[in-house]
MARSE-925089 format. One line per 10 residues: number of its first residue (from 1); their letters; for each residue x, y, z of C-alpha. Coordinates in steps of 0.02 Angstrom, whole numbers, always signed. Layout:
<rs>
NUM> a> X:Y:Z ~ ...
</rs>
This chain:
<rs>
1> mikvfevnit> +401:+1810:-2727 ~ +229:+1820:-2774 ~ +57:+1767:-2665 ~ -50:+1625:-2736 ~ -183:+1538:-2627 ~ -132:+1659:-2484 ~ +44:+1588:-2485 ~ +208:+1642:-2548 ~ +292:+1564:-2697 ~ +468:+1572:-2761
11> hqvsdylndi> +509:+1646:-2918 ~ +602:+1485:-2947 ~ +452:+1377:-2924 ~ +322:+1507:-3014 ~ +426:+1507:-3167 ~ +439:+1321:-3165 ~ +251:+1301:-3145 ~ +224:+1431:-3284 ~ +332:+1337:-3401 ~ +257:+1167:-3381
21> lknivsieka> +71:+1213:-3363 ~ +50:+1357:-3478 ~ -19:+1259:-3619 ~ -120:+1129:-3502 ~ -303:+1138:-3473 ~ -343:+960:-3420 ~ -331:+919:-3236 ~ -280:+757:-3282 ~ -133:+808:-3387 ~ -86:+933:-3254
31> nqkmheafgf> -78:+802:-3121 ~ +9:+675:-3240 ~ +148:+816:-3264 ~ +166:+857:-3078 ~ +173:+664:-3037 ~ +305:+629:-3171 ~ +410:+792:-3117 ~ +402:+764:-2920 ~ +295:+616:-2877 ~ +141:+710:-2820
41> ihffdnvedl> -30:+604:-2806 ~ -176:+724:-2857 ~ -59:+891:-2853 ~ -235:+985:-2907 ~ -402:+929:-2825 ~ -506:+1025:-2954 ~ -494:+1127:-3124 ~ -527:+1288:-3020 ~ -368:+1277:-2933 ~ -274:+1241:-3086
51> qilketilss> -343:+1397:-3169 ~ -314:+1508:-3016 ~ -142:+1450:-3003 ~ -101:+1477:-3194 ~ -176:+1644:-3194 ~ -84:+1722:-3040 ~ +90:+1649:-3077 ~ +82:+1751:-3242 ~ +68:+1917:-3137 ~ +162:+1977:-2987
61> qnivsepdra> +47:+2016:-2831 ~ +105:+2111:-2660 ~ +157:+1991:-2534 ~ +20:+1985:-2396 ~ +75:+1946:-2216 ~ -3:+1757:-2170 ~ -114:+1769:-2021 ~ -53:+1719:-1861 ~ -111:+1551:-1808 ~ -11:+1527:-1638
71> eygdfqtntv> -179:+1538:-1543 ~ -230:+1369:-1622 ~ -75:+1296:-1555 ~ +4:+1297:-1736 ~ +189:+1322:-1701 ~ +273:+1286:-1881 ~ +431:+1203:-1842 ~ +578:+1287:-1926 ~ +678:+1208:-2060 ~ +832:+1191:-1943
81> lakkiafnlt> +745:+1099:-1806 ~ +661:+991:-1931 ~ +818:+941:-2015 ~ +907:+917:-1844 ~ +764:+800:-1783 ~ +761:+697:-1957 ~ +955:+685:-1940 ~ +949:+623:-1760 ~ +829:+492:-1832 ~ +963:+431:-1954
91> tknispeivi> +1086:+413:-1811 ~ +961:+273:-1745 ~ +966:+184:-1896 ~ +795:+226:-1933 ~ +757:+202:-2120 ~ +571:+229:-2172 ~ +490:+168:-2323 ~ +330:+272:-2284 ~ +330:+440:-2215 ~ +174:+510:-2122
101> eptcgkgnfi> +151:+672:-2058 ~ -32:+689:-1979 ~ -19:+891:-1974 ~ +95:+925:-2106 ~ +83:+1132:-2098 ~ +211:+1203:-2221 ~ +288:+1041:-2259 ~ +464:+1075:-2165 ~ +463:+891:-2085 ~ +424:+810:-2244
111> iacleqftgi> +563:+900:-2330 ~ +698:+870:-2204 ~ +649:+679:-2222 ~ +658:+690:-2407 ~ +837:+755:-2374 ~ +882:+623:-2244 ~ +813:+471:-2292 ~ +848:+390:-2467 ~ +735:+231:-2456 ~ +558:+334:-2450
121> kkvfgieiyk> +438:+256:-2566 ~ +279:+367:-2514 ~ +247:+520:-2426 ~ +85:+563:-2338 ~ +52:+734:-2265 ~ -124:+779:-2198 ~ -172:+973:-2149 ~ -337:+1049:-2127 ~ -273:+1233:-2168 ~ -281:+1248:-2364
131> syvweskfni> -158:+1375:-2381 ~ -33:+1265:-2286 ~ -74:+1115:-2415 ~ -14:+1231:-2553 ~ +145:+1307:-2469 ~ +199:+1127:-2424 ~ +170:+1081:-2615 ~ +272:+1228:-2675 ~ +405:+1207:-2536 ~ +420:+1018:-2603
141> infylsnptk> +439:+1070:-2788 ~ +571:+1202:-2730 ~ +669:+1071:-2643 ~ +673:+966:-2785 ~ +714:+1104:-2917 ~ +870:+1142:-2806 ~ +894:+959:-2766 ~ +851:+874:-2936 ~ +964:+712:-2895 ~ +851:+684:-2735
151> nkpeisiihs> +749:+526:-2723 ~ +564:+565:-2778 ~ +436:+451:-2686 ~ +237:+454:-2723 ~ +189:+620:-2623 ~ +6:+648:-2561 ~ -25:+807:-2476 ~ -205:+805:-2420 ~ -319:+933:-2370 ~ -406:+871:-2226
161> svfdfnfksi> -442:+867:-2043 ~ -323:+741:-1954 ~ -479:+672:-1858 ~ -575:+638:-2026 ~ -434:+560:-2126 ~ -440:+362:-2141 ~ -260:+311:-2079 ~ -298:+133:-2086 ~ -307:+152:-2269 ~ -120:+171:-2275
171> lkedstkeil> -114:+3:-2171 ~ -204:-82:-2294 ~ -89:-35:-2450 ~ +85:-42:-2350 ~ +70:-151:-2193 ~ +234:-241:-2222 ~ +340:-67:-2262 ~ +430:+20:-2120 ~ +338:+189:-2074 ~ +394:+341:-1996
181> iignppwvtn> +256:+456:-1908 ~ +340:+624:-1881 ~ +273:+812:-1845 ~ +221:+937:-1732 ~ +35:+924:-1696 ~ -58:+1072:-1615 ~ -10:+1120:-1433 ~ -180:+1170:-1391 ~ -325:+1094:-1287 ~ -500:+1051:-1353
191> sklgslnssn> -579:+1167:-1242 ~ -469:+1304:-1324 ~ -497:+1258:-1496 ~ -680:+1238:-1459 ~ -678:+1416:-1393 ~ -597:+1485:-1556 ~ -743:+1394:-1654 ~ -616:+1277:-1744 ~ -660:+1132:-1843 ~ -506:+1043:-1814
201> lpkktnfknh> -579:+951:-1671 ~ -620:+761:-1642 ~ -803:+722:-1619 ~ -851:+756:-1436 ~ -790:+625:-1331 ~ -716:+584:-1153 ~ -582:+493:-1227 ~ -501:+455:-1069 ~ -667:+398:-981 ~ -657:+525:-844
211> sgldamtgkg> -816:+524:-741 ~ -924:+645:-634 ~ -833:+791:-568 ~ -670:+742:-651 ~ -756:+754:-815 ~ -841:+922:-785 ~ -694:+1025:-690 ~ -548:+986:-811 ~ -489:+803:-829 ~ -594:+792:-974
221> nfdiaeyitl> -499:+943:-1062 ~ -371:+859:-1158 ~ -226:+906:-1260 ~ -253:+886:-1450 ~ -78:+829:-1482 ~ -112:+698:-1358 ~ -260:+640:-1445 ~ -165:+637:-1618 ~ -14:+551:-1536 ~ -137:+424:-1463
231> mmietfqhqk> -219:+400:-1637 ~ -45:+361:-1719 ~ -10:+240:-1586 ~ -177:+149:-1582 ~ -178:+136:-1791 ~ +1:+96:-1817 ~ +66:+0:-1656 ~ +70:-172:-1750 ~ +163:-99:-1897 ~ +356:-98:-1907
241> gniallvknt> +430:+82:-1888 ~ +450:+239:-1766 ~ +354:+385:-1705 ~ +445:+564:-1681 ~ +320:+690:-1637 ~ +352:+859:-1550 ~ +233:+874:-1402 ~ +220:+955:-1231 ~ +307:+873:-1090 ~ +135:+826:-1008
251> viknivfdql> +76:+739:-1162 ~ +245:+613:-1158 ~ +199:+588:-964 ~ +18:+555:-991 ~ +61:+438:-1128 ~ +173:+337:-1025 ~ +50:+341:-884 ~ -72:+260:-971 ~ +36:+134:-1037 ~ +11:+28:-884
261> vkkyavsdie> -166:-5:-937 ~ -160:+13:-1120 ~ +0:-88:-1158 ~ +21:-21:-1324 ~ +150:-110:-1425 ~ +279:+14:-1422 ~ +442:+15:-1346 ~ +617:+128:-1319 ~ +505:+265:-1271 ~ +612:+433:-1267
271> khcidskkef> +591:+610:-1218 ~ +715:+733:-1303 ~ +679:+906:-1227 ~ +697:+1056:-1323 ~ +706:+1249:-1302 ~ +526:+1302:-1345 ~ +574:+1489:-1325 ~ +715:+1467:-1439 ~ +631:+1372:-1573 ~ +456:+1430:-1566
281> nvsveaalfc> +461:+1588:-1452 ~ +336:+1521:-1326 ~ +353:+1467:-1144 ~ +303:+1294:-1154 ~ +395:+1146:-1094 ~ +402:+1028:-1244 ~ +501:+883:-1310 ~ +523:+755:-1452 ~ +432:+607:-1415 ~ +503:+450:-1500
291> cklnsnpsfn> +461:+271:-1485 ~ +474:+112:-1574 ~ +313:+26:-1648 ~ +277:-162:-1663 ~ +364:-213:-1501 ~ +343:-274:-1330 ~ +256:-138:-1223 ~ +380:-37:-1129 ~ +321:+54:-970 ~ +465:+178:-933
301> ctefdfynns> +538:+334:-1028 ~ +712:+391:-1049 ~ +741:+583:-1056 ~ +874:+669:-1152 ~ +920:+849:-1198 ~ +890:+855:-1383 ~ +1051:+958:-1405 ~ +1158:+845:-1309 ~ +1084:+671:-1327 ~ +1250:+585:-1257
311> takvnfgwla> +1182:+533:-1089 ~ +1010:+518:-1017 ~ +962:+646:-902 ~ +816:+544:-808 ~ +718:+384:-827 ~ +532:+407:-772 ~ +387:+281:-786 ~ +315:+128:-692 ~ +400:+22:-565 ~ +294:-117:-513
321> nkfvsnldty> +122:-33:-504 ~ +196:+155:-455 ~ +218:+288:-566 ~ +380:+378:-535 ~ +462:+549:-602 ~ +642:+485:-562 ~ +667:+296:-558 ~ +846:+314:-489 ~ +808:+418:-336 ~ +637:+326:-296
331> snveridgqc> +719:+169:-244 ~ +784:+253:-88 ~ +611:+320:-24 ~ +494:+186:-91 ~ +461:+114:+66 ~ +332:+277:+116 ~ +249:+261:-54 ~ +82:+194:+12 ~ -94:+262:+64 ~ -102:+415:+168
341> pfewrqgikh> -220:+372:+322 ~ -285:+555:+312 ~ -379:+609:+163 ~ -296:+754:+79 ~ -433:+895:+31 ~ -422:+1034:-99 ~ -495:+1210:-40 ~ -640:+1304:-94 ~ -686:+1328:-268 ~ -814:+1469:-308
351> dcssimeldk> -752:+1540:-474 ~ -808:+1714:-424 ~ -660:+1795:-343 ~ -710:+1975:-377 ~ -859:+1960:-263 ~ -816:+1813:-150 ~ -628:+1871:-103 ~ -615:+2019:+1 ~ -490:+2128:+77 ~ -489:+2216:+240
361> vnehfvnglk> -465:+2398:+247 ~ -484:+2510:+395 ~ -601:+2366:+470 ~ -715:+2381:+310 ~ -726:+2237:+178 ~ -673:+2288:+2 ~ -716:+2175:-142 ~ -605:+2131:-310 ~ -722:+2277:-388 ~ -657:+2392:-268
371> eeiklendlv> -826:+2408:-174 ~ -820:+2449:+4 ~ -962:+2334:+91 ~ -1050:+2294:+239 ~ -1069:+2117:+292 ~ -1098:+2017:+451 ~ -946:+1924:+499 ~ -1025:+1758:+521 ~ -999:+1685:+349 ~ -825:+1784:+322
381> ygmlkssdlk> -685:+1681:+360 ~ -494:+1719:+327 ~ -424:+1640:+174 ~ -258:+1583:+100 ~ -200:+1559:-70 ~ -60:+1462:-147 ~ +48:+1620:-144 ~ +14:+1637:+41 ~ +97:+1475:+95 ~ +271:+1525:+114
391> ntviketrky> +297:+1509:+303 ~ +309:+1360:+423 ~ +168:+1422:+524 ~ +29:+1542:+465 ~ -66:+1641:+606 ~ -147:+1781:+506 ~ -223:+1805:+325 ~ -208:+1952:+198 ~ -370:+1899:+121 ~ -548:+1845:+170
401> tivtqkkvgq> -685:+1743:+81 ~ -871:+1727:+103 ~ -922:+1538:+136 ~ -1099:+1518:+93 ~ -1117:+1330:+135 ~ -1046:+1194:+252 ~ -1064:+1055:+127 ~ -1093:+1045:-62 ~ -1269:+1068:-121 ~ -1332:+1139:+35
411> etnyikydfp> -1485:+1259:+25 ~ -1425:+1449:+27 ~ -1603:+1523:+69 ~ -1555:+1537:+251 ~ -1435:+1675:+220 ~ -1575:+1783:+167 ~ -1649:+1773:+349 ~ -1492:+1752:+456 ~ -1393:+1868:+371 ~ -1462:+2001:+268
421> ktykylskhe> -1328:+2121:+241 ~ -1234:+1969:+163 ~ -1386:+1916:+62 ~ -1396:+2086:-2 ~ -1231:+2098:-65 ~ -1231:+1933:-147 ~ -1399:+1963:-223 ~ -1327:+2124:-291 ~ -1200:+2028:-401 ~ -1315:+1869:-437
431> nvfnsrkssi> -1270:+1900:-624 ~ -1090:+1857:-583 ~ -1123:+1706:-506 ~ -1252:+1655:-650 ~ -1119:+1690:-787 ~ -991:+1553:-713 ~ -945:+1440:-851 ~ -913:+1287:-759 ~ -1057:+1145:-778 ~ -1043:+1095:-592
441> ynnkppfsif> -1134:+1256:-532 ~ -1298:+1194:-645 ~ -1449:+1174:-544 ~ -1352:+1206:-396 ~ -1418:+1337:-246 ~ -1386:+1511:-282 ~ -1208:+1559:-225 ~ -1154:+1385:-219 ~ -974:+1339:-185 ~ -863:+1172:-196
451> gigdysfkpy> -723:+1090:-97 ~ -815:+1120:+58 ~ -857:+998:+189 ~ -831:+961:+379 ~ -641:+962:+350 ~ -648:+1145:+300 ~ -692:+1193:+472 ~ -554:+1095:+552 ~ -477:+1223:+670 ~ -295:+1163:+628
461> kvaisglykt> -245:+1122:+448 ~ -71:+1072:+362 ~ -69:+1136:+182 ~ +32:+1148:+22 ~ +15:+1243:-130 ~ -32:+1134:-282 ~ +47:+1260:-406 ~ +227:+1297:-323 ~ +374:+1186:-324 ~ +419:+1228:-146
471> fhftlvlpqd> +403:+1037:-70 ~ +362:+1136:+88 ~ +205:+1119:+204 ~ +122:+1251:+306 ~ +23:+1235:+473 ~ -121:+1353:+466 ~ -200:+1403:+625 ~ -364:+1483:+677 ~ -390:+1670:+652 ~ -514:+1756:+775
481> ekpvmlddtc> -559:+1596:+854 ~ -624:+1537:+666 ~ -546:+1412:+542 ~ -454:+1481:+403 ~ -504:+1418:+222 ~ -388:+1393:+80 ~ -433:+1413:-103 ~ -436:+1260:-235 ~ -255:+1290:-288 ~ -207:+1223:-106
491> ymlgfdnlef> -215:+1053:-32 ~ -246:+1006:+160 ~ -261:+898:+307 ~ -385:+947:+445 ~ -350:+915:+623 ~ -458:+945:+783 ~ -300:+957:+893 ~ -144:+1052:+877 ~ -25:+916:+914 ~ -86:+803:+771
501> avyslillns> -64:+940:+657 ~ +111:+983:+710 ~ +170:+797:+702 ~ +97:+787:+531 ~ +190:+932:+482 ~ +362:+873:+559 ~ +327:+719:+455 ~ +288:+793:+294 ~ +433:+919:+304 ~ +561:+796:+333
511> qttvrflqsi> +696:+753:+208 ~ +627:+580:+174 ~ +465:+660:+119 ~ +549:+799:+14 ~ +654:+670:-73 ~ +500:+554:-104 ~ +392:+697:-169 ~ +541:+751:-288 ~ +543:+567:-355 ~ +371:+563:-403
521> tfsdakrtft> +313:+732:-457 ~ +357:+814:-616 ~ +432:+990:-627 ~ +344:+1033:-794 ~ +163:+991:-725 ~ +28:+1124:-718 ~ +8:+1069:-529 ~ +156:+992:-446 ~ +47:+926:-319 ~ -114:+839:-332
531> kdvlmridll> -222:+731:-216 ~ -171:+584:-305 ~ +9:+624:-270 ~ -25:+679:-88 ~ -115:+532:-55 ~ +38:+416:-99 ~ +133:+480:+67 ~ +110:+350:+205 ~ +113:+450:+362 ~ +105:+295:+470
541> klaqiidkse> +251:+224:+388 ~ +345:+384:+392 ~ +300:+402:+582 ~ +361:+224:+616 ~ +529:+253:+539 ~ +572:+421:+594 ~ +707:+443:+728 ~ +629:+484:+896 ~ +780:+621:+930 ~ +757:+696:+766
551> lqkelnyine> +576:+708:+802 ~ +594:+780:+968 ~ +732:+909:+888 ~ +601:+971:+760 ~ +461:+988:+902 ~ +576:+1093:+1012 ~ +618:+1197:+857 ~ +436:+1230:+824 ~ +404:+1275:+1005 ~ +549:+1391:+1022
561> tynfnltlvy> +512:+1478:+858 ~ +312:+1490:+871 ~ +285:+1507:+1064 ~ +203:+1323:+1075 ~ +212:+1202:+1219 ~ +195:+1048:+1149 ~ +267:+870:+1185 ~ +258:+694:+1116 ~ +131:+644:+1249 ~ -1:+618:+1111
571> wcefinkmsp> +126:+519:+991 ~ +64:+353:+1018 ~ -119:+403:+1004 ~ -68:+491:+844 ~ +7:+321:+774 ~ -155:+231:+828 ~ -264:+356:+738 ~ -177:+315:+581 ~ -168:+124:+598 ~ -303:+17:+513
581> ienrqtqlfa> -448:-24:+615 ~ -399:-212:+631 ~ -230:-173:+694 ~ -309:-55:+826 ~ -431:-204:+882 ~ -274:-318:+896 ~ -193:-198:+1007 ~ -335:-193:+1116 ~ -340:-378:+1151 ~ -156:-398:+1148
</rs>
């Protein structure tokens, strides 16, 4: 092999190109030759490329290792996997006339399609990385030199950002032909590419129309592959054909979730799970997303194992107006799918753990910088993180946190006068607070935090980790006569009395709730539990259907295990508290 345009080229390809191009100086003639031989449209973009190629293939060069582009979400699909995917599509009677790969990389999918589909008339490969453009071309030539009898459609390998290319131009010319959109778009978010100064980004847009805090704190951060997939669906939804793209599982879930509103003209939505560690050596949950274009909208997705497609693993999607992760098991617990009468809240967010989170060593506080510090106790509270929520009841914390505000936006200048030691400590590290990247802290008082309100200071809390897949809720008790705080990876309900908290704990840890949550959550989600998910638990309905003997049994167990002395004397008051106001008024005058 030799190196040309920063990519390897086989001797078979270099010898062939040297033979047919050595006496050609015109780019028009060179492109004509490549079109006649392999179907390429505009193989050379300019005379310089023609000259460089001719000069390079006359002499051998040392092979230079290509750059690692994994940080850009660029995981090139190996030829074996590409061929398996193309073959699986043939078993579905897919036979495209037009093949489009929006981010074609080294061309492995294009070659797999040329090998498997005999009726292809045109191929379009878009790629921003110039070296990959050339590698795709050379790989295609190598394929045809080894398979000279294979069908040779018109092939366009285009050096362009996927976001700049006009895909509608393909529609204008080939609106009646069956298409296949195939490939492996980047597994990376827009913020990650932005931090790498990548040019392969869409124009700045909040493409899911998030507003306010959602847009600022992460929901406005989207997966590039999701953006590209939706581009392809929106552009080609009314053309006969299919889509088959390798994407992260969360992308497929999001597309199906948005389908209720978008109603894209796609059906037969399928998710074929792959082993990303085996195929790409990355720990990412990913799958092949497939759908049929130009059809009545589907709102559900069938999940398969890519390596054993004989039976479906699970069906997820929409049932009426409810989004469900397992349609089969959901039917047994859908009666509690409603609106929680209490509001679930997220814990404290400060993005400053080295300063705000403390350990207690020999009655002294120590921060994340290993500094031993002296503070007034007033603003220091016990704190729990997701990893702490393992037991059913928690009375003590291993960590502490400084709580600078009682509500979002509250002025913090009072700390200077009321708690001088704490103010001195915070001021010493003011640069750390000022360097917080999130825009939510812009134009806010010094040392501001979020996820704070009256609910934070409720003495009794029922909490769950948003990160862990435990399906288990924890009762959090006061510590040193002060409420315990949770960090922003946790979700909680706050109560003023212990009985209400324990009643809620029993309901939330019931088998009915566990089965319900298992049927509406996704195991590969970044956060298994979110506020949206938890707010779907109708505690009132649960309270109404729970067996009273089971309730008493669980209450007895908690009393014995944790040395409580609770009864069901407040149960009716608890039910009344959760009932809608109009129902309470009816009961008063009944």
